[in-house]
Structures are given as C-alpha cells and as structure tokens.
N, C-alpha and C positions, 0 to 999 in steps of 0.2 A: 505493501499500498504506500503511497506516496505521503510523504511527510510535509509533508511542505506544507524669451522676450516675447508678447502677446500675438506678433504676425506669425514667428514661424510655430507657435502654440497650434495656433488657431489651422494652420496648413497641417501639423502632422494628426491632430485631430480628425479632419476631412480625410485625409489619407487612408488613416488607420481603420477608421469606422466604415466608410462608404463600401471597402471589398464585402461586406458581410449584409448589407443591405438586402441586397437580391437574394440572398438566403433565408430572409425575415418569414416570407408566406410558407417556403417550403419546410422549415423547422417546424412552425405552429402546425402546419396540414399533418404533419408526421406524428406530432405529439397531442393526439385527439382528445385524451382525457389527462390528468395529474398525474397517474400512475403509469400506466404500462402500454405499450404496443407490442405486436407482436410479428414479425416478417412480412410486414407489408399490409398485416390485418388488425384494422384499429379495434381496441377493448374498449368497451362502453362502461364497464363497471370494474370495481376491483375489490374484494374482501379480505379483509385480515381474519385468516381462521386458524394459524398455530401460534403466534406469538406476537408479539408488538415489533419484532423484526421479520415477518415472513407477509407474503402476498399471496395470493393465488386469483390470477386473470380468469376472465370467461372462457378462454379457450383451454384452461386447466395448466397454464404455465407457472409453474411457482416460482417468486421472486423475494429475496432476502431484500430489506430495506434496513438504511442505517437510522432511520428516525430523527435525522439531524435537525435542529431549528432553521428555520427559512432567513432568508436575508433580513436582518435586523435593520436596515435602513431604506426608509419610503424613498422612492424615486421622485415624489413632489417636492420633499425635503430638500433631495440634492439640487434639486431644478432650482428649488428657492436661494440656495446659498449667494453671499455675496457680500464683496469686500470694499472700501474706499482706498485700500494700501494699493490697488494698480496704478495709480495716479501719479501722473510723472513728478509731482512735486514730492513725494516720499520717496523716490529714487532720488532725486535733486538733492533731498537733505542726506540722504546715505551717504552719497557721494562727498559731500563735505565731510560727514563725520569719519568717513574712510582715511582722506587727507588727514585729517586731526589725529586719528588713531596710529597712521603714520609717522608722524611727526614724534608720537611718543616711542614707538618703537626704535625711532632713528636717533632719539636725544642721547644725551651725554650727560654726565654727572650734572646734578642739581639739588633742588631742595627736596626732592622724593628718591632719586637714586643717586646714590654716593657710593664710594669706593668700598665702604663698609657692609653694603648690602647690593651691591646690583648685580651679583647672578642670581639671589633668590627674587630680584624684582624682574629680572627679565624674563626667568624661568615661569614666574608667575603669571606673566604677560603671555607668555605661548600658553600655558595651560588653560588661561581663560578664555582664550579666540577659541582653542579646541574645543571645549565643551561647550562654549555657546553656539558652535557649530558654524564658526565664521571665518576660520583657519584659511579656507580658500582665497579670503582676500589679501591675505598679507603673506604669500609663501616666498616670497624673496626676503620679507623683514624677518620673519621666521628662521629662514636659513642663514642669515647674517648674525642673529642672535645667538643661534645655537652653535656655530661654529665659534662665535666669542667663549661662550659657557665653556665648550669642549677645549680651549687652548688654556684653561685652566683647571682641566679635569686630572686627577691624581689617582695613582692606584687607591688611596685612602679617602678618596672622594673629594668635595671642594666645602667650602664654608658658605656663610651667608654673601659675603662680597670679595671682590679679587685681592684686597687688603686684609681679610680675615686670619687670624693666627692660627686657626685651628678649623676642622671640620666639622658638620654639624648632621644629624640624620635625617632632619627635615629637608633639607636642601639636596643633599648628596641623593636621597630616595625620589624625590621630585624628579632632579635632574638625570639621575638612571632610568625613569621611567620615560623620560620624554626624548631622551637621546638614542636609548635602544629604538623605540617605536619609529624613530625618522633614520633608523639605520646606521648610528654612529656605532664604535665598536666600544661597547664597556662590558665589565664582568663581573658576575654577581659576586666574585670573592671580596668587591671592595665591602660588601655589608659584613663580611667578618669582623670589621675595624670596631663595629657598634655593638659588639657583645663584651660581655665582661668576664671576669677571671675564671667563672665556672662556664662559660661557652653560652651562657644566655644574654638575650636581648636584654641591654641594661635601660631600665627606666624605673622612675620613684613611683611610690604608692600614690601620690595625689595626683589627680585628673586635672592638671592644669590645660587651660586650651591650646597651649604652645605644644605641649607634650602630646596631647591628643592630636593634633595635625599632624605632627610629625610620624606617630604610627599609622594614621590613618594614609599619608604617603609612603609609608612603607607598606602597607598591605596593597595599595593602588599597584606598587611598583613590583611587589612579588608574583602578581597574577600576570605579569609581560615574561612568563618562568620558558626556559626552553629545557627539555629533555635532560636528565641527568644533574640538573641542578641543586643538589641537596639544600644548600641554604635558601633559596627561595621558596622550599616547601616548608621549611622551620619557620621562616617569615612571616608567611603567608598565616601558620596555625596558632605562631604568637601574637601578631596583630590581629587577626580576627578574634580569638580569645579576649585580648584587651580590650578591642573595640564594643564588644559585647557588654563586657564589665563597665565600662565607662557609660553607656546607654542608660545603666541602671542608678548613675549617680547623677548624672549633670541634669540640668532641668531642659524641658524642650524648648529647642531652639533653631535657628539656620542649622547650626554645626550638627546638632542630633539629626536632622533631617537630612544633612549632606553623609552621616554616616550611614543610616539608615538606608539609602537609596543604593550606596556603593556596596554595601554587604547583601542587598536584596538584589542586583544584578549583576555585581563584580564585574568582569571583562567580557567574558565570551557571550553574555546574555543581554548584553546592554546596548540597546537603542541611540544611535546618536540626536536624533530629534526629540526623543524623549528625555536624554540627559541636557540637551540644549535648552528644554522648557523648565526642567527642573532646576537647572542652575541658575536661570532668569530668575525664578519665583525666589530662590535661595537669597541671591545677593540682592534682589529688590527688596526682600524682607530687612538684611542688613541697610538697605537704603532708607528704611523707615525708622529703623530703631538705633542705628550708630550714625558714623558719621563716615564713609569712607571716602579716600582719596578722589580726587578729581579727576585723575586717569580712571579709575573704575568705573566711577560713575558715566563717563565719556564712552567705553567701550561698553557697558551696561545699556546706555540708549542707543548705542548701534546693534548691538544683540536684538533688542525688541523689536526695533524698527523692521531688521533683515528678516527676523521671525515672521512679521507680518506681513510685509511685501511676498515671501513665499507663499504665505497662507493665502495670498490671493492666488497667487498661481496654482495653488493646490485645489481649489474651488474650481477653477476652469478644466482642470484637467481630471478632477473627479466628474464633473458632469459630461465631460469627454467619454469617459470609460461607462458611466450609465447609459448614455446612448447605445456604445457598442455593445453591451452585455442585453439591452432589450433587444435590439435589433438583430443579434447573433439568435435570437430566440430560447436564450439561456433560461427565462423565465419558466418556460415550459416544462424545463426538466426537474420538477418538484421532489423527484428521490434526490438530486444532488444537493449537496453543498455551496452555499453562494457568499463567496467571501473575498468580490472584489474590492471592496472598500477597505475591509482589513489587510488584503494584500498590498493595496495602495498605502497603507500607515507603514507597511514594512518597507517598501520600497522607497519612501522619504524618509527614512532613517538609514537607508544606503546611500541617497544621493540628493543631496539639497541644490543643487545647481539649477537654477531656473532653466538653462539652456538645454539642460538633460530629459526634457520631455518624453523625447522617443523611448530611451531606456527605461522610466518609469513606467510607461504607457506598456511597453513591449512586455515588461517583469510582471506585470499584473496580469496581463491576457493569458501568458504562459502558466503561471501556478492557478488562474481560474481554469484552463482547458485540462491542467494536469490532474486539478482535484476532480472535475468531472469524470476524467478516465478513469481515478481510483475509485469513484463511488459506482461505476459501471463494471469493471473488473473485479474490485472485491464483493458487491453486493447485486447489483440489478441486472447484470448479463447472464445469459447461460452460456456454458464452455461452445457451445455449437456459434452463438452468437461472436464469444470472444475472439475464436478462431478464423471467423470471418473479418473482423474488425482488424487484426494482427495483420493478414494477409494484404488486406485493403492499404494499409499503411505503407506497406512494403512495395505495392504497385505504384502508390502517388499516382493516382489520377483520378479525376472526378467520375471517369465512368466507373471506379472501382465501388460505387456506393451500389451500382445494380445488384449487388449480390448481399447488399447488408439490410437487416432488420430497419423497418421504416424510423423508428428512432433513433437509429445511430445515423442516419443518412445526415442529418443536420450538423450533429457533431461533427462527422468526418470532415464536411465541408467546411465548416466554420475552422477545425484545425488546418485544414489544407491551406485555406486562405490566408487565414492568420501567419503562419508558418514562412509561405512563398513571401508574404508581403514584409516580414522583418528580415529574410534574405535580400530584399531588394533595397530595404534601407541599411542592410550591413556592408551591401557593395558599394553604396554610397561613400560611407566612411571608411572602410577598409580597401576600397578598390579592386575587390576580387570577388567573384561570386563563392559566396559558403553555404550554398543550399544542400550541396550532398552532404558536406560536412555535418551540417545540422541534421539532416535526414538521420545519417549512420547513428547520431545520438539519441535520436527518436526511437529509431526501430530498437536498439538495444533496450531502451529503457520499457517499450510497449512489450518486447520481448520477455522483460523481468516481470513484468504485472502478470503476462499469461502464466507463466512459470506458479506463481505465487497463486493464481486461480485454480491452476490444476493440483495444486496441493489442497487447497479449500475445498475441492467437489470431491478429491479421493480420502480427506483425513489424513492424509500423509503428514508426518512431522519431521523434517529433515535434520541433520547434525547442524550443530551451531555454527560451523566454518561455512557451510553449505548456504545455509538460510542467508549468514551475514554478506557473503560475497553477492548473492542475488540482490539483497536487502540494500545493499550501497546502491544500487542501480535503479531500482525501484522506488528509493526514497524521492527520487524526483530532482536532487539539486542540480546535477549537471543541467538536466533538460530546461529548469528555469532559469540557468543562469547563461547558459552559452550564448544563443543567439541575441539577448536583449544586452550582453556584453559586448556585442560585436557591433553594434550601432552607434556605439562609443566614438567620438573623434581618437581616441587613444589608440594608437597602430599597434595590432597584435598579428605580426607575421607569423610564419609558421613556428619558427624556433622559441618565439614567445609561448604562444600556446601551448607546444609542449609542456612546458614547465607550470601551464595554470590548469590546463584542460586534462581529461584522461588520455593516458594513462601515470599522469604525474601523481606524486606523492602528497604534493596540495591538494587537489580534486580528490583523490582518495580519502585523506582524513576529513574535509570537510563531508562528503557524504558519508562517511563512517559516523562522525559525531551528530548528523541530522539521522539516520538509523537508529543508531543507538539511544539519543534521547527521546527521541519521539516512540520509540516501544516501550521505554519506563514510562510514558504517560499514556498510552493508548492501550495495552496489552489486554486490561482486564474489559475494557469496552468493545474491542476488537474480538476477543474469545467469547462474550457472548453474543457476537454476530456469528458465530460460527469459523471465525478465522484464529486458527488454534496457532499457526507458526508464528512466533516471536522469538525476539533474542532472550526474552525469560524461559519460555517453555523450551525452547532448543538447548539451552544451557542446562535447564534439569534434567533433560531426556539423557545429555553426553554424562553426566554428574550425578548418575541415582543416589538418591536418601539428600539431594541438596534440596534446600526451601527456595520459595521465592527471595526471602531476604537475602539468602545467600547469593542468588542470581542477581540480585540489583546491587548488591554490595560490590559484585565483581566487574559489572557492566559500568557502574559509576567511576569506578576505578579504571578502566579502559578510556572512560569518556576523558577523566583529567589528564590521561597519559596522551589521549590524541588533542586535547588542546593544546599542552606545551608542544607537541610535534606540528602542529598547524602553525603555531607561533613562531617555530624554526622555520619554517617553509616559508612563511612571509619575509620574514626577517635576514635570512642567510644570507651572510656578505658575498659568498659565491655563485650566486644565483645568476642568472643571465636574462631572468626579469626582472625588471626594476619593480621597485614597493609599489610603485603608482599603478602599474599594471595588473596586480594582483588584489589591491584596496577593496574593489568592488565584490569578489568574489567573498573576501575575508569578512565584509561586512554583511553579506547574504547571509552567510554562515550566522553570523552573531545575531543577524534578525532571526533567523528560524529557530534559533536557541531562544530567544527570548519569548516567542511566542508558547514555547514549551517548557518557560521556567516553573511554571507550577502545575500546569495541567497541559491537555492538548487543546491550546488555545485557538485550534482551526476549528473544531467540530462543536467546541463549547466557547464562542466568541462573546458571550454575554457579560462578560467579568473583567478580567485583567484586560484582554482584548478590546473590548469595546473602551474601556477607560483609555487606552492608547490610541485609538482612533479620536476620541473627543479631544484629547490634549495634545496632540500632533497633529491633527489634520482640520478638525471643525472648528476650534477655539482658537481667538487671536489671542496674544499677552497685552494685559493692560499696559498702556504707554505711560 
C-alpha cells in the first residue's frame, strides 16, 4: 500500500487542468453510483452484508472498502478564499525589508554585534531566517556569514565572538548544526569537550534560560547525526531528558513552546512551513512581552510579510487543484481517500518559492493519483481487474482502456494525461524527454502494488526481507517525487539522478523510512481490512515467539538508523550531487514522516493533519 508570479501561475493552472476536462464526462459516466461498477456494467445499488469493510454489488461482486472519511474541505469554501497580500504594495514593502535585512547581514561591529559576540549573533541571524523559511532570499549573505564563522572553528568549537577566550556549548552546538547542514566539514567529536570528568555532559541543576537554550541547541545538533556517531546519540539522550525535565519546572512561555515543538517534531518529521508559522508565533509573542532588538524585529516583520504573500499564492494554487480534482472526476470515486488539500500542505512544507508552482501542483496530483491507486489495489479492485490495469499501464496508450472495467477507465486516463503532461513540463526544464524514465518508475510501482494484492487475495505472509524490498517500492515515495522534481529549473543530468533516484542509497533510505514508519502507524487498520502483510507481522513470522512490542522496537531502531544514513547521503562531502539537488527529496521524506508522526495522517486527516492545513495553508499570520 502507498504511504504516502501570478501570470506564470495562471498559465500553469490552465495547462495542467485543461488536459483532464475532456475526461470529466467519461469518468462520471463510468461511475454511475457512489459505490461500484463492474466491467462495463453499471451497478445501481450496493449492500454492505459482511462488515463495515466489505460490500457486495448487485452482480455479486464482493469488494472490500476502506471506510475512510471523505474530503474534509468544501469546494465552495476553497472557491471563496481570497487574500489582500497579492497586491504589489506588499511585494514592494517586502523588497525594502529584504534590502534592510541584507544590510544587517553585511554590517560590521556596532552596538549589537561586537568582537565578543559576533559569532553567536551571526549564527542566530542565519538560524532565524532559516526557521522563518525566508533563507532563500539571503543565500549569498548566508554563505559569507558561514564562511566567516567557519574561519574561527576549532576542534574545541567556538565561543560567543571572535575574541572570546573560551568556547561554549550554546554557540558550538548552534554552529555545528548549521555548518553541517550547509556542507562544511565539522566533526561530532567537538562535543566531547563539553563533558565533565566522568564523561557526562556538564550542566548545573538550575534551569536558567541560558542553560536551557544551550541544551536545546545541543538537542537540535544531535539530530543531524551520521551513522556510528556515538557521541551524537549520547547527546540526544541527555538533552531530550534534560529538556523534558526543564518543561516541568519552567513556566509556560515562548521558550517552553519552542522546546515542546522541537521535541514533538524533532528533525526528520518537521515541516518547514509549520516551523515558520510556529517560529513567527513564538518570536511574535516575545515582541509583545519583551524588548527584542531592532534587527530581530525587522526580520520578524519580513517573515510575517513573506508568509502572507505566499499565502495569497497558496490560495490560487489550491483553487487550481480543486478545479483539477473536480474535472478529473475524482469526487465520483467515493471508495478512495481524497486528500489533495492535505498533500498540498505537505508540498508547501517542501518548497515555499512562489515560482515553483508547477512542482507543487505536480507533486499533489501524483500523490492524489497514488492514493487512488492504493485504494483500488489494496481494497476495491478484484484480482482480474488489477491484472488488467497493470497490463494497461505497461501498454501506455489510450486504447488500453478498452479492456478495463468502467470505473478504472477514467482513473487510467487521468493518470495517463497527468504523467504525460508532467513529462512535457520536465522537458522544458531539463531539455530532454523524461517520459520513458518516469514510466519505468511507474511500472515498477504498479507491479509492486500487484504483488501485494496477490498476497492479500491468497492470504500469503512473506518473509520480512521479501515484504520490505517490495514495500520500499509500493510506498510510493519514488513515484510521488520523481516527476515533480524534474519540473524544477534545477538541472538533473543522468549522473546527478543516479545519486538521487533509484537505485541510489539516498532513494533507498527515503523509501525505507516511509515504508517502515507508515507500517508502524497503519498495520492495525490494514489488518482489520484483511491486509495481513506488514513489517510488523512479517517480523513476527520470521521470529517465532516475538510480540508486536518486539517488532515495533526493532522497526523503530531501523528507522533511527535509516534517518542517520539518509542524513549522511544528503550531506556526504564525496557526493557528485550537490546538497541543493537532493534537498527537495529530503524535504519530501520529512513531510511524509510528519504525516505519520502520531497516526496515519492520510487516512485519518481530521486531527493533526487538519491543523497543519489550517496553520500553513488557510490562515495568514497577524501582522
């Protein structure tokens, strides 16, 4: 199962939606009832006679249903969305603020930045713009700032400023994290110098704000770990324990909320758009209760403005997606999960550049189609129908629908038109035809689906290894990522794709994390629908006498290991692919993980996922 500028925007919406308009009538004709159709014969009624997850049609075809809740977002509500922040006056004001913030980055010693604190002040500037999600506006300034900080880096770390007589944990941990994420060579052994004589991290028993912030930065640094870095694991355990204890003693404040957020989403389950919203709220609260310096106030003003300007872009894109969803005939597929709004929230956490509308729209459409196929292969379709659909995908031509059951014809044509349209968009950005490459990935994905459907139909429970290798493909991570990625203006020649896409380790680890984390959140509901195979059940089969708790412990350890390996593949200095070419795939992995942080946030999208949509897509921030 799958786990998973205005003028240019208007053009993209038109080109990506119109291709499905001609399919609208065909799809609606093929789905004559909200439940089922069978091989060209419309079904007029459907009775649930076995359980909440099965249905029998009038022609005797028994189908399993996921009983998922329907689309949470009313189409008329989406149509009504509007924002004043698309006006040119707001962009002009933002441009002025960008210039002023660049002046702050380029400023030398003064009242706020001195030789005694310049390293910490400059790192904090970078940290703030990154957490606000506006770092893309200051790439050259960030590079110059980090080059400056790195010139003072030593094996013992750094202090507050270039003239500090000693190093300190707060500045070193913050510097380590930021420098490592930007590809600078820093070694985790630097943290050894902050242990005491009994090899424990040295802190006092008093929870002062400075000490808490030092440990908070240590925790954030420890999450950017590579394999076999024992000191990073020790730092993570120590700092997490310390911060949880501190939360019990300090009053509710912006600091406590910052700690709660970092502990909740850590690193690999974080959404950049949500982090920007939370950081704006936290620093905004400080502005009301304290006296932040003028530099911080200016950056905060810009962050709010940029958040709301992008919010106006989001509303247009969401309305574009809503039209596509309706015109594709998707609302008629009532057995499927409809989560295009939720997927759009994920896409905005991956890329907040207004000019990358095609990437976001393409990603959402692929995720929506993958989810529909997941519900067909896992529950709704019969084995005969699934074999026909798999063969049709391999043929890849409109006439392939001739042999498909009616409800599949519209799905196939929307998939066919969407994939081909994305290939045309990719040809514009990459300068070459990538359709066959995308089709190979799609065929592998569909074949993995079919294999799982065969296991379901026969009750077969494979070994953990066999299930996991197939599950990495059927997770949908690669299929959801590949074509949208190629629509970006970032060049992806073959030698770069080899280090990002299949069969690279980078791709393998990203797919592995999604499969493993998804299974830990979905296995009970899947089993109730008759889908017995999961990482949990297959582990228990391979290890007689083991319990669900044993399996979950083993898989959670696997996930932790995979995250460190994925960190390494993203940041390894010997890679032929620059970090910038891997960043979108990495952020997609974090976004998927975010949806599974507490539960299956796709199937049950009415809790944390709904809050994500509201906070990152629907609501602007108060200015």
